[in-house]
C-alpha positions as CSV (number, residue, x, y, z in Angstrom):
1,M,116.7,107.9,117.5
2,Q,115.0,109.7,114.7
3,E,111.8,108.3,113.1
4,N,111.5,108.0,109.4
5,K,108.4,110.0,108.3
6,N,106.9,110.4,104.9
7,S,105.1,113.6,104.1
8,Y,101.9,113.7,102.2
9,S,103.6,115.3,99.2
10,S,106.3,112.7,99.1
11,L,103.7,109.9,98.7
12,I,101.8,111.5,95.9
13,G,102.6,109.9,92.6
14,K,104.6,107.0,93.9
15,M,104.1,103.6,92.2
16,I,102.2,101.0,94.2
17,V,103.2,97.4,93.9
18,T,102.6,94.2,95.7
19,K,105.4,92.5,97.5
20,E,105.3,90.0,94.6
21,G,106.1,92.8,92.2
22,K,102.6,93.3,90.6
23,R,102.0,96.9,89.7
24,L,98.7,98.4,91.0
25,G,98.9,102.0,89.9
26,F,100.1,105.3,91.6
27,V,99.2,107.2,94.7
28,K,96.6,109.8,93.8
29,D,95.5,110.9,97.3
30,I,95.2,109.6,100.9
31,S,92.0,109.5,103.0
32,F,92.1,109.8,106.8
33,E,89.9,110.2,109.8
34,T,89.8,113.9,110.6
35,R,89.3,113.5,114.3
36,S,92.1,111.1,115.0
37,G,94.3,111.7,112.0
38,E,94.4,107.9,111.4
39,L,95.1,107.0,107.7
40,I,92.5,104.9,106.2
41,N,93.0,104.4,102.5
42,I,95.3,105.2,99.5
43,V,93.4,106.4,96.4
44,V,94.9,104.8,93.3
45,K,95.5,106.8,90.1
46,D,95.9,104.9,86.8
47,A,94.8,101.6,88.3
48,T,96.0,98.6,86.3
49,L,93.6,95.9,85.0
50,Y,94.9,93.6,87.7
51,T,93.9,96.1,90.3
52,K,90.5,96.6,89.0
53,S,90.0,92.8,89.1
54,L,90.7,92.7,92.8
55,N,87.2,93.9,93.7
56,L,88.5,96.7,96.1
57,E,86.4,99.4,97.5
58,K,85.9,102.5,95.3
59,T,85.1,106.1,95.7
60,S,82.0,107.8,94.3
61,S,84.2,108.9,91.4
62,N,85.2,105.2,90.8
63,D,88.8,105.5,92.0
64,V,90.1,102.3,93.6
65,L,91.0,102.4,97.3
66,I,93.7,100.4,99.0
67,P,93.5,100.0,102.8
68,Y,96.3,101.7,104.5
69,S,96.6,98.6,106.7
70,A,97.8,96.7,103.6
71,I,101.0,98.8,103.3
72,I,104.2,96.9,104.2
73,A,106.8,99.6,103.3
74,I,107.2,103.0,101.7
75,G,110.4,103.8,99.9
76,D,110.9,104.3,96.1
77,F,107.6,102.5,95.9
78,V,104.5,101.9,98.1
79,I,104.7,98.1,98.8
80,V,101.5,96.4,99.8
81,S,100.6,92.9,100.9
82,E,98.2,91.3,98.4
83,E,96.8,89.0,101.1
84,D,95.6,92.0,103.0
85,L,93.7,93.4,99.9
86,V,91.2,90.5,99.6
């Protein structure tokens, strides 16, 4: 059985939406733990006003971060659980 894997480059630029269909922005970058390789956050590009209102963690350059644990699925879009964001 072959695993479905997403490469870094295939994630960059994908639209991020909640499972309810609310647009959050696009994947700008991914942060991870260098020792273990564990994915930590998705950095959001072009965050919507709704995303900015969620009071999520931000980078020093004011980019919004979405915890990787909130991701439900990755396909044409990155789908996240809004309940796991707050």
